[in-house]
FIKOLZA-1660 file (N, C-alpha, C; in steps of 0.1 Angstrom, whole numbers, plus 5000, padded with zeros to 4 digits):
% residues 204
   i   px   py   pz ch aa at
   1 0455 1596 0429  A  M  N
   1 0445 1586 0429  A  M CA
   1 0451 1572 0433  A  M  C
   2 0447 1566 0444  A  T  N
   2 0453 1553 0448  A  T CA
   2 0444 1540 0447  A  T  C
   3 0449 1529 0442  A  N  N
   3 0440 1518 0443  A  N CA
   3 0438 1512 0456  A  N  C
   4 0424 1511 0458  A  V  N
   4 0422 1504 0470  A  V CA
   4 0413 1493 0467  A  V  C
   5 0415 1482 0474  A  T  N
   5 0407 1470 0477  A  T CA
   5 0403 1467 0489  A  T  C
   6 0387 1467 0489  A  I  N
   6 0382 1462 0502  A  I CA
   6 0376 1448 0502  A  I  C
   7 0381 1438 0512  A  I  N
   7 0374 1429 0515  A  I CA
   7 0366 1426 0522  A  I  C
   8 0352 1426 0518  A  G  N
   8 0340 1427 0526  A  G CA
   8 0332 1438 0524  A  G  C
   9 0320 1431 0521  A  A  N
   9 0308 1443 0514  A  A CA
   9 0297 1444 0525  A  A  C
  10 0300 1443 0536  A  G  N
  10 0288 1445 0547  A  G CA
  10 0291 1462 0549  A  G  C
  11 0282 1464 0560  A  N  N
  11 0281 1481 0560  A  N CA
  11 0291 1489 0562  A  N  C
  12 0303 1482 0570  A  M  N
  12 0319 1490 0571  A  M CA
  12 0323 1490 0558  A  M  C
  13 0322 1480 0551  A  G  N
  13 0330 1477 0537  A  G CA
  13 0324 1487 0527  A  G  C
  14 0311 1489 0527  A  S  N
  14 0303 1496 0518  A  S CA
  14 0306 1512 0520  A  S  C
  15 0305 1514 0533  A  A  N
  15 0306 1531 0538  A  A CA
  15 0324 1533 0533  A  A  C
  16 0331 1525 0538  A  I  N
  16 0345 1528 0532  A  I CA
  16 0345 1529 0518  A  I  C
  17 0339 1521 0509  A  A  N
  17 0342 1518 0494  A  A CA
  17 0337 1531 0492  A  A  C
  18 0325 1539 0498  A  T  N
  18 0317 1553 0494  A  T CA
  18 0329 1564 0496  A  T  C
  19 0335 1563 0510  A  I  N
  19 0345 1573 0512  A  I CA
  19 0359 1573 0501  A  I  C
  20 0362 1561 0499  A  A  N
  20 0375 1559 0486  A  A CA
  20 0370 1566 0473  A  A  C
  21 0357 1561 0470  A  T  N
  21 0353 1565 0454  A  T CA
  21 0348 1580 0456  A  T  C
  22 0346 1587 0468  A  T  N
  22 0343 1600 0465  A  T CA
  22 0353 1607 0467  A  T  C
  23 0364 1603 0469  A  G  N
  23 0378 1611 0469  A  G CA
  23 0384 1608 0458  A  G  C
  24 0377 1600 0448  A  G  N
  24 0383 1598 0431  A  G CA
  24 0392 1587 0430  A  G  C
  25 0394 1578 0442  A  H  N
  25 0402 1567 0442  A  H CA
  25 0394 1553 0434  A  H  C
  26 0405 1547 0430  A  S  N
  26 0400 1534 0422  A  S CA
  26 0399 1522 0430  A  S  C
  27 0384 1517 0433  A  V  N
  27 0377 1508 0443  A  V CA
  27 0375 1494 0440  A  V  C
  28 0382 1482 0445  A  Q  N
  28 0379 1471 0441  A  Q CA
  28 0372 1464 0452  A  Q  C
  29 0362 1459 0452  A  V  N
  29 0355 1452 0461  A  V CA
  29 0353 1437 0462  A  V  C
  30 0358 1430 0474  A  L  N
  30 0357 1414 0471  A  L CA
  30 0347 1410 0481  A  L  C
  31 0339 1401 0478  A  A  N
  31 0326 1397 0488  A  A CA
  31 0326 1384 0484  A  A  C
  32 0320 1373 0493  A  R  N
  32 0317 1361 0489  A  R CA
  32 0307 1359 0479  A  R  C
  33 0300 1368 0476  A  D  N
  33 0290 1371 0466  A  D CA
  33 0292 1381 0458  A  D  C
  34 0297 1380 0443  A  A  N
  34 0302 1391 0437  A  A CA
  34 0289 1399 0435  A  A  C
  35 0278 1397 0437  A  A  N
  35 0267 1407 0433  A  A CA
  35 0267 1417 0444  A  A  C
  36 0269 1410 0457  A  K  N
  36 0270 1420 0473  A  K CA
  36 0279 1428 0470  A  K  C
  37 0291 1423 0465  A  A  N
  37 0304 1431 0463  A  A CA
  37 0302 1447 0455  A  A  C
  38 0289 1446 0446  A  A  N
  38 0288 1457 0439  A  A CA
  38 0280 1470 0446  A  A  C
  39 0287 1474 0460  A  V  N
  39 0281 1484 0467  A  V CA
  39 0279 1495 0459  A  V  C
  40 0284 1502 0451  A  N  N
  40 0279 1512 0443  A  N CA
  40 0287 1513 0429  A  N  C
  41 0280 1522 0419  A  A  N
  41 0282 1521 0407  A  A CA
  41 0296 1523 0405  A  A  C
  42 0305 1528 0412  A  Q  N
  42 0321 1532 0411  A  Q CA
  42 0330 1520 0414  A  Q  C
  43 0325 1509 0419  A  V  N
  43 0334 1499 0424  A  V CA
  43 0337 1489 0411  A  V  C
  44 0347 1484 0411  A  T  N
  44 0349 1469 0405  A  T CA
  44 0348 1459 0413  A  T  C
  45 0336 1450 0413  A  A  N
  45 0332 1438 0421  A  A CA
  45 0338 1428 0418  A  A  C
  46 0341 1420 0427  A  G  N
  46 0346 1405 0426  A  G CA
  46 0346 1396 0439  A  G  C
  47 0348 1385 0438  A  T  N
  47 0347 1375 0446  A  T CA
  47 0360 1373 0457  A  T  C
  48 0359 1370 0467  A  V  N
  48 0373 1365 0475  A  V CA
  48 0379 1354 0468  A  V  C
  49 0391 1355 0468  A  G  N
  49 0399 1347 0459  A  G CA
  49 0403 1353 0447  A  G  C
  50 0401 1362 0443  A  D  N
  50 0402 1370 0431  A  D CA
  50 0413 1377 0436  A  D  C
  51 0423 1378 0425  A  A  N
  51 0436 1387 0425  A  A CA
  51 0434 1404 0430  A  A  C
  52 0441 1405 0442  A  I  N
  52 0440 1420 0448  A  I CA
  52 0446 1428 0438  A  I  C
  53 0438 1440 0434  A  T  N
  53 0442 1451 0425  A  T CA
  53 0452 1466 0432  A  T  C
  54 0446 1463 0445  A  G  N
  54 0448 1475 0454  A  G CA
  54 0461 1473 0461  A  G  C
  55 0467 1486 0461  A  D  N
  55 0480 1490 0473  A  D CA
  55 0476 1491 0484  A  D  C
  56 0465 1497 0486  A  V  N
  56 0457 1496 0498  A  V CA
  56 0446 1489 0498  A  V  C
  57 0449 1476 0510  A  V  N
  57 0439 1467 0512  A  V CA
  57 0429 1466 0526  A  V  C
  58 0417 1468 0527  A  V  N
  58 0413 1469 0540  A  V CA
  58 0406 1455 0540  A  V  C
  59 0406 1451 0552  A  L  N
  59 0399 1440 0559  A  L CA
  59 0387 1445 0564  A  L  C
  60 0376 1444 0559  A  A  N
  60 0363 1448 0562  A  A CA
  60 0355 1437 0567  A  A  C
  61 0361 1429 0574  A  V  N
  61 0353 1415 0582  A  V CA
  61 0355 1415 0596  A  V  C
  62 0346 1405 0601  A  P  N
  62 0347 1403 0618  A  P CA
  62 0364 1395 0619  A  P  C
  63 0366 1398 0629  A  Y  N
  63 0379 1394 0634  A  Y CA
  63 0382 1380 0632  A  Y  C
  64 0371 1372 0636  A  P  N
  64 0373 1356 0631  A  P CA
  64 0376 1354 0621  A  P  C
  65 0370 1362 0608  A  A  N
  65 0373 1358 0594  A  A CA
  65 0387 1362 0589  A  A  C
  66 0393 1368 0598  A  V  N
  66 0406 1374 0592  A  V CA
  66 0415 1363 0589  A  V  C
  67 0418 1353 0599  A  A  N
  67 0428 1342 0595  A  A CA
  67 0429 1332 0584  A  A  C
  68 0413 1333 0579  A  E  N
  68 0412 1325 0565  A  E CA
  68 0417 1333 0554  A  E  C
  69 0413 1345 0554  A  L  N
  69 0415 1357 0545  A  L CA
  69 0430 1356 0545  A  L  C
  70 0439 1359 0555  A  L  N
  70 0452 1357 0554  A  L CA
  70 0460 1346 0547  A  L  C
  71 0453 1333 0552  A  G  N
  71 0457 1323 0543  A  G CA
  71 0453 1322 0527  A  G  C
  72 0441 1329 0525  A  T  N
  72 0438 1325 0513  A  T CA
  72 0447 1336 0504  A  T  C
  73 0450 1349 0509  A  Y  N
  73 0459 1358 0504  A  Y CA
  73 0474 1357 0507  A  Y  C
  74 0482 1348 0511  A  A  N
  74 0494 1343 0516  A  A CA
  74 0503 1347 0505  A  A  C
  75 0511 1358 0509  A  G  N
  75 0520 1361 0499  A  G CA
  75 0517 1373 0490  A  G  C
  76 0505 1375 0487  A  Q  N
  76 0501 1384 0481  A  Q CA
  76 0498 1400 0486  A  Q  C
  77 0498 1399 0499  A  L  N
  77 0497 1413 0509  A  L CA
  77 0514 1419 0510  A  L  C
  78 0522 1411 0507  A  D  N
  78 0536 1417 0510  A  D CA
  78 0535 1429 0501  A  D  C
  79 0542 1438 0508  A  G  N
  79 0545 1452 0502  A  G CA
  79 0529 1459 0504  A  G  C
  80 0517 1458 0508  A  K  N
  80 0508 1464 0508  A  K CA
  80 0503 1471 0520  A  K  C
  81 0498 1482 0522  A  V  N
  81 0493 1489 0533  A  V CA
  81 0479 1481 0535  A  V  C
  82 0480 1475 0545  A  L  N
  82 0469 1465 0555  A  L CA
  82 0463 1469 0563  A  L  C
  83 0449 1477 0560  A  V  N
  83 0440 1480 0570  A  V CA
  83 0433 1469 0576  A  V  C
  84 0433 1473 0591  A  D  N
  84 0426 1463 0603  A  D CA
  84 0415 1473 0607  A  D  C
  85 0404 1470 0608  A  L  N
  85 0395 1476 0613  A  L CA
  85 0388 1468 0624  A  L  C
  86 0390 1456 0625  A  T  N
  86 0384 1447 0632  A  T CA
  86 0384 1451 0648  A  T  C
  87 0375 1448 0657  A  N  N
  87 0374 1448 0670  A  N CA
  87 0371 1433 0676  A  N  C
  88 0381 1429 0682  A  P  N
  88 0383 1414 0686  A  P CA
  88 0376 1409 0699  A  P  C
  89 0363 1412 0698  A  L  N
  89 0351 1409 0708  A  L CA
  89 0352 1395 0710  A  L  C
  90 0347 1389 0721  A  D  N
  90 0339 1378 0723  A  D CA
  90 0326 1380 0719  A  D  C
  91 0320 1378 0709  A  F  N
  91 0308 1378 0707  A  F CA
  91 0298 1371 0714  A  F  C
  92 0300 1360 0719  A  A  N
  92 0292 1353 0729  A  A CA
  92 0289 1360 0742  A  A  C
  93 0297 1365 0748  A  T  N
  93 0294 1374 0760  A  T CA
  93 0295 1390 0758  A  T  C
  94 0302 1395 0748  A  F  N
  94 0302 1410 0749  A  F CA
  94 0309 1416 0761  A  F  C
  95 0317 1408 0766  A  D  N
  95 0325 1412 0779  A  D CA
  95 0337 1413 0781  A  D  C
  96 0345 1410 0768  A  S  N
  96 0359 1406 0768  A  S CA
  96 0364 1408 0753  A  S  C
  97 0378 1412 0753  A  L  N
  97 0386 1410 0741  A  L CA
  97 0392 1396 0741  A  L  C
  98 0392 1390 0731  A  V  N
  98 0399 1376 0727  A  V CA
  98 0414 1375 0723  A  V  C
  99 0420 1389 0727  A  V  N
  99 0435 1390 0722  A  V CA
  99 0440 1392 0735  A  V  C
 100 0455 1390 0736  A  P  N
 100 0462 1392 0749  A  P CA
 100 0461 1405 0755  A  P  C
 101 0461 1408 0770  A  A  N
 101 0460 1421 0775  A  A CA
 101 0468 1431 0771  A  A  C
 102 0480 1429 0766  A  D  N
 102 0491 1436 0763  A  D CA
 102 0493 1435 0747  A  D  C
 103 0480 1430 0741  A  G  N
 103 0485 1429 0726  A  G CA
 103 0471 1435 0717  A  G  C
 104 0472 1433 0706  A  S  N
 104 0459 1437 0700  A  S CA
 104 0457 1428 0684  A  S  C
 105 0445 1430 0678  A  A  N
 105 0444 1422 0668  A  A CA
 105 0452 1426 0656  A  A  C
 106 0455 1439 0657  A  A  N
 106 0464 1446 0645  A  A CA
 106 0476 1440 0646  A  A  C
 107 0483 1436 0658  A  S  N
 107 0495 1433 0659  A  S CA
 107 0497 1421 0658  A  S  C
 108 0486 1413 0658  A  E  N
 108 0488 1399 0654  A  E CA
 108 0487 1396 0640  A  E  C
 109 0477 1404 0634  A  I  N
 109 0479 1405 0619  A  I CA
 109 0494 1410 0614  A  I  C
 110 0498 1420 0622  A  A  N
 110 0512 1421 0615  A  A CA
 110 0523 1412 0617  A  A  C
 111 0522 1401 0627  A  A  N
 111 0529 1391 0630  A  A CA
 111 0529 1381 0618  A  A  C
 112 0512 1380 0613  A  Q  N
 112 0512 1370 0603  A  Q CA
 112 0517 1374 0589  A  Q  C
 113 0517 1389 0589  A  V  N
 113 0519 1394 0574  A  V CA
 113 0530 1404 0578  A  V  C
 114 0544 1400 0579  A  P  N
 114 0552 1411 0583  A  P CA
 114 0559 1417 0571  A  P  C
 115 0555 1414 0560  A  E  N
 115 0559 1424 0550  A  E CA
 115 0548 1431 0545  A  E  C
 116 0539 1435 0552  A  A  N
 116 0527 1444 0551  A  A CA
 116 0528 1453 0561  A  A  C
 117 0523 1467 0556  A  S  N
 117 0523 1477 0566  A  S CA
 117 0512 1480 0569  A  S  C
 118 0509 1473 0580  A  V  N
 118 0497 1472 0589  A  V CA
 118 0491 1485 0597  A  V  C
 119 0481 1489 0592  A  V  N
 119 0474 1504 0600  A  V CA
 119 0462 1497 0608  A  V  C
 120 0462 1502 0620  A  K  N
 120 0449 1500 0624  A  K CA
 120 0439 1514 0623  A  K  C
 121 0425 1511 0618  A  A  N
 121 0419 1525 0617  A  A CA
 121 0404 1518 0613  A  A  C
 122 0395 1526 0614  A  F  N
 122 0379 1525 0611  A  F CA
 122 0374 1520 0623  A  F  C
 123 0382 1513 0634  A  N  N
 123 0375 1505 0641  A  N CA
 123 0369 1512 0655  A  N  C
 124 0369 1526 0656  A  T  N
 124 0365 1536 0665  A  T CA
 124 0352 1543 0660  A  T  C
 125 0346 1536 0648  A  T  N
 125 0336 1544 0642  A  T CA
 125 0327 1537 0637  A  T  C
 126 0315 1539 0638  A  F  N
 126 0301 1529 0633  A  F CA
 126 0302 1533 0619  A  F  C
 127 0296 1523 0611  A  A  N
 127 0292 1526 0597  A  A CA
 127 0284 1537 0591  A  A  C
 128 0275 1537 0604  A  G  N
 128 0265 1553 0601  A  G CA
 128 0270 1564 0601  A  G  C
 129 0284 1563 0611  A  T  N
 129 0291 1576 0612  A  T CA
 129 0299 1579 0599  A  T  C
 130 0304 1568 0593  A  L  N
 130 0313 1570 0582  A  L CA
 130 0306 1573 0568  A  L  C
 131 0295 1568 0570  A  A  N
 131 0284 1572 0557  A  A CA
 131 0278 1585 0558  A  A  C
 132 0277 1589 0570  A  S  N
 132 0270 1604 0573  A  S CA
 132 0282 1613 0571  A  S  C
 133 0293 1608 0578  A  G  N
 133 0301 1617 0578  A  G CA
 133 0304 1627 0590  A  G  C
 134 0294 1625 0600  A  T  N
 134 0295 1632 0612  A  T CA
 134 0288 1623 0625  A  T  C
 135 0296 1629 0635  A  V  N
 135 0292 1623 0648  A  V CA
 135 0284 1634 0657  A  V  C
 136 0271 1636 0656  A  G  N
 136 0265 1647 0661  A  G CA
 136 0269 1661 0652  A  G  C
 137 0274 1669 0657  A  D  N
 137 0275 1684 0650  A  D CA
 137 0291 1684 0646  A  D  C
 138 0299 1672 0646  A  E  N
 138 0314 1673 0645  A  E CA
 138 0318 1662 0634  A  E  C
 139 0325 1665 0625  A  K  N
 139 0331 1657 0613  A  K CA
 139 0336 1645 0619  A  K  C
 140 0331 1633 0613  A  T  N
 140 0336 1619 0616  A  T CA
 140 0351 1620 0616  A  T  C
 141 0357 1615 0628  A  T  N
 141 0373 1612 0628  A  T CA
 141 0377 1597 0627  A  T  C
 142 0384 1595 0619  A  V  N
 142 0390 1582 0618  A  V CA
 142 0407 1582 0624  A  V  C
 143 0407 1574 0637  A  L  N
 143 0419 1573 0643  A  L CA
 143 0428 1562 0637  A  L  C
 144 0442 1567 0633  A  L  N
 144 0451 1556 0629  A  L CA
 144 0461 1551 0637  A  L  C
 145 0465 1539 0636  A  A  N
 145 0476 1535 0646  A  A CA
 145 0485 1528 0635  A  A  C
 146 0499 1528 0634  A  G  N
 146 0507 1521 0627  A  G CA
 146 0521 1524 0627  A  G  C
 147 0530 1516 0625  A  D  N
 147 0544 1519 0626  A  D CA
 147 0551 1524 0614  A  D  C
 148 0543 1523 0603  A  D  N
 148 0547 1532 0589  A  D CA
 148 0543 1543 0586  A  D  C
 149 0551 1558 0587  A  A  N
 149 0545 1567 0584  A  A CA
 149 0539 1570 0575  A  A  C
 150 0546 1565 0563  A  D  N
 150 0541 1564 0548  A  D CA
 150 0525 1559 0545  A  D  C
 151 0527 1548 0551  A  A  N
 151 0514 1537 0549  A  A CA
 151 0502 1547 0557  A  A  C
 152 0503 1552 0569  A  K  N
 152 0493 1562 0577  A  K CA
 152 0490 1574 0569  A  K  C
 153 0501 1577 0562  A  A  N
 153 0498 1592 0554  A  A CA
 153 0489 1587 0542  A  A  C
 154 0493 1575 0537  A  T  N
 154 0483 1572 0524  A  T CA
 154 0472 1571 0527  A  T  C
 155 0470 1563 0539  A  L  N
 155 0451 1559 0541  A  L CA
 155 0448 1573 0549  A  L  C
 156 0454 1582 0555  A  A  N
 156 0448 1596 0560  A  A CA
 156 0445 1604 0547  A  A  C
 157 0452 1603 0536  A  A  N
 157 0447 1610 0522  A  A CA
 157 0435 1605 0517  A  A  C
 158 0434 1593 0520  A  I  N
 158 0421 1587 0512  A  I CA
 158 0409 1590 0521  A  I  C
 159 0411 1590 0534  A  I  N
 159 0402 1594 0541  A  I CA
 159 0397 1608 0543  A  I  C
 160 0406 1617 0540  A  E  N
 160 0405 1630 0538  A  E CA
 160 0399 1635 0526  A  E  C
 161 0402 1628 0514  A  S  N
 161 0398 1630 0504  A  S CA
 161 0381 1627 0502  A  S  C
 162 0376 1619 0511  A  G  N
 162 0362 1615 0514  A  G CA
 162 0357 1625 0525  A  G  C
 163 0361 1635 0526  A  N  N
 163 0356 1644 0533  A  N CA
 163 0355 1643 0552  A  N  C
 164 0362 1633 0554  A  L  N
 164 0362 1630 0569  A  L CA
 164 0376 1633 0571  A  L  C
 165 0377 1633 0586  A  Q  N
 165 0388 1635 0595  A  Q CA
 165 0396 1625 0600  A  Q  C
 166 0411 1626 0596  A  A  N
 166 0423 1616 0599  A  A CA
 166 0429 1619 0610  A  A  C
 167 0433 1612 0623  A  V  N
 167 0444 1616 0631  A  V CA
 167 0450 1603 0634  A  V  C
 168 0463 1605 0633  A  D  N
 168 0475 1598 0637  A  D CA
 168 0474 1597 0651  A  D  C
 169 0473 1586 0657  A  A  N
 169 0472 1580 0671  A  A CA
 169 0485 1577 0675  A  A  C
 170 0492 1574 0668  A  G  N
 170 0508 1568 0672  A  G CA
 170 0511 1556 0666  A  G  C
 171 0518 1548 0672  A  S  N
 171 0524 1536 0665  A  S CA
 171 0514 1524 0668  A  S  C
 172 0517 1512 0660  A  L  N
 172 0510 1498 0664  A  L CA
 172 0506 1497 0674  A  L  C
 173 0513 1501 0684  A  K  N
 173 0510 1494 0699  A  K CA
 173 0497 1503 0706  A  K  C
 174 0497 1514 0698  A  R  N
 174 0482 1522 0703  A  R CA
 174 0472 1514 0696  A  R  C
 175 0469 1506 0689  A  A  N
 175 0459 1497 0683  A  A CA
 175 0453 1490 0696  A  A  C
 176 0460 1488 0706  A  R  N
 176 0455 1485 0719  A  R CA
 176 0443 1494 0725  A  R  C
 177 0450 1508 0726  A  E  N
 177 0439 1514 0730  A  E CA
 177 0427 1517 0718  A  E  C
 178 0429 1518 0708  A  L  N
 178 0416 1519 0699  A  L CA
 178 0408 1507 0701  A  L  C
 179 0412 1496 0699  A  E  N
 179 0404 1485 0702  A  E CA
 179 0398 1487 0716  A  E  C
 180 0402 1491 0726  A  S  N
 180 0395 1492 0739  A  S CA
 180 0385 1504 0738  A  S  C
 181 0387 1513 0728  A  I  N
 181 0376 1524 0726  A  I CA
 181 0363 1516 0716  A  I  C
 182 0366 1508 0707  A  G  N
 182 0358 1504 0698  A  G CA
 182 0349 1493 0706  A  G  C
 183 0356 1486 0719  A  F  N
 183 0350 1475 0725  A  F CA
 183 0341 1483 0734  A  F  C
 184 0344 1496 0740  A  L  N
 184 0333 1501 0747  A  L CA
 184 0321 1507 0740  A  L  C
 185 0326 1512 0728  A  Q  N
 185 0315 1516 0718  A  Q CA
 185 0305 1507 0715  A  Q  C
 186 0311 1495 0709  A  L  N
 186 0303 1485 0708  A  L CA
 186 0292 1480 0719  A  L  C
 187 0298 1479 0732  A  T  N
 187 0290 1473 0741  A  T CA
 187 0282 1488 0746  A  T  C
 188 0286 1497 0746  A  L  N
 188 0274 1506 0747  A  L CA
 188 0262 1508 0738  A  L  C
 189 0264 1504 0725  A  A  N
 189 0254 1503 0716  A  A CA
 189 0247 1490 0716  A  A  C
 190 0253 1479 0721  A  A  N
 190 0247 1469 0723  A  A CA
 190 0236 1470 0733  A  A  C
 191 0236 1476 0741  A  G  N
 191 0233 1477 0756  A  G CA
 191 0221 1490 0754  A  G  C
 192 0221 1495 0744  A  E  N
 192 0209 1507 0740  A  E CA
 192 0214 1519 0747  A  E  C
 193 0228 1523 0750  A  K  N
 193 0232 1534 0758  A  K CA
 193 0231 1544 0748  A  K  C
 194 0239 1539 0737  A  I  N
 194 0239 1547 0725  A  I CA
 194 0233 1541 0713  A  I  C
 195 0229 1547 0701  A  S  N
 195 0223 1544 0687  A  S CA
 195 0236 1539 0681  A  S  C
 196 0235 1529 0670  A  W  N
 196 0243 1527 0660  A  W CA
 196 0248 1541 0652  A  W  C
 197 0242 1549 0653  A  T  N
 197 0247 1561 0644  A  T CA
 197 0255 1573 0652  A  T  C
 198 0257 1566 0664  A  A  N
 198 0263 1577 0677  A  A CA
 198 0278 1572 0674  A  A  C
 199 0286 1579 0684  A  G  N
 199 0297 1573 0685  A  G CA
 199 0306 1585 0695  A  G  C
 200 0319 1585 0694  A  F  N
 200 0327 1594 0702  A  F CA
 200 0332 1605 0690  A  F  C
 201 0333 1617 0692  A  A  N
 201 0336 1625 0684  A  A CA
 201 0351 1632 0688  A  A  C
 202 0360 1635 0680  A  L  N
 202 0371 1641 0683  A  L CA
 202 0371 1656 0680  A  L  C
 203 0374 1668 0689  A  I  N
 203 0372 1679 0688  A  I CA
 203 0386 1686 0689  A  I  C
 204 0390 1692 0679  A  K  N
 204 0406 1695 0679  A  K CA
 204 0404 1712 0686  A  K  C
% end
């Protein structure tokens, strides 16, 4: 069993909490409103600012909210597996990413929290496909990118225990490509080319 903390109780945070509790892991969910953090009966709900209990910490918030959270938990994320699921879109235009062309949100987070093991994950899946466990007829696949093999293996074990597929996409440099996939998927859904329960499937 792994102790997991999820910061954010929206659709993504709720879906990831269910995956982790399904797999038998201990889950703490923190949100601005503790009532909203009670996403299912198995989690321990709290508010942002409460002490983190998890060894794996998932930032299930929009990219613009990340900087404040890293400030709130400065020093408390050292030694943690820190999971970034953000897609750093310009939400005003839905036409570009707001990080440098050769960088990623994940790499910026890693630079700000160098003592954490940052893993990019979940950004290429919608909450609906995490909750259902399928994309069309295929099992939902979560792509992982990071420089710490043990951190990726820990997260992959959580994902697979929740009946999803995890695939190692390579080093943290690959977060840029994952964010591009996430960007494309979001723009397709926003443009009503695909539904919010659709997405990309990986067939092995």
